[in-house]
C-alpha angles and dihedrals in degrees: 000000000000117000119257115263136060115011117266118239095280089053091053089055094052121110117265111260114261130197111185140109115292109180113216095009116173130166104288096030115141096011093117097032097118144343093283095053091045089051092050090049089054091050090048091060090058097051119103109168132061116259140176129254133184111251142175121322091016091294125149119222129190111227123205119214113238095028113119096215092050090048090057091054094046096046102037109011088236138106120169089338097181091054094048092048088051091050091049088060097041105043117082134177112282096027126127118232124190117200110199110192094016096178109181090347110256094141094040092050093048093045091049090060094044097049090044126202091312092061135066137227124199111196115195119194126153101189113094092213095050092042089056090052092045092050091049092055093046092050094045089059096041091232109178099177095065123094118195123214119188095204141103124237125236139139094277142017112274144126110263138181117250119201106216114204125215110281094256089066100032090145089071096066107132147169088228133038120307115272090214133043090274126161116240116231098183145317124250130194107228137176116254123203134175118254088237089060091048093050093047093048091050090052091224118183093199140014112199109165132016121192112197126185109152106144102250102337093096097105094050091045092051091049087056090050099058094116092047093050092047097046104036105023093212123190112249129215107187146151123250109202118161090185088064100032093057091064089062098045096261142106136206087250089060091052093048091048092053091049091049090051088057092050099258130147120206131220130183131208104261112237092218100048106015088231125123112263130173109283118250108218116241136165098249132037116189108205096309123161116229137183121226120194132174111272111279095020122115121250093202 
């Protein structure tokens, strides 16, 4: 692991961080946009050791060669840019943000800065490898308003099996089978809790925004968050992925129905503008991020 401090030479070659609308962004977008990005992509293939880069809000993030999320940041300076621009507008000092499926911590880090010292961030990540990376990034930035929980979320407390993907596709870790043709690195037995239990244990007075990206466990996690949704009416940023949900006996229609039962309306990031627009129901959602807000509230 590189020492804390100024970025090493790979970090100095990374793209400047960007937060702006990018209609139709998907992982890989912009990586062959011009000569500079193609050059960075070539350099990325040669890197072997973790290194730091400067990122949004003055944060420092350790990138791991071979990882597809880290590659996007190094080559283009972007990761889910429409979502981060939305969060920049939504998150305010004093809020509480819950990051479910925190991975290496991009959302948790950004939220920590936006909610300031008067706010709180709960970062939930069951994989030991990703929790180590998350903790490294939190410590590198001396963030004192972030609490880390090494658990999975479900509708009840239990020990569950987590399928941990190879590090290049760490975002595919799941309690079911992989939605993509992803190589398994190992399985871990992890503790699952309900979000209601987590919120009660943390003695939170408010829950404002929940980001949830847990590769098919979303329906079970929402079932275990009934009290939280009813009491706090948080805004949700979450992934709908039928290819992942089906491996855990669920569909995107089930998720949307549960949200509707709790009085939520759903928007999706429009592929033409990058802005949230009311979701048009369809039978199959392929790893699309959506925003759910209490009925009558604004998504943007």
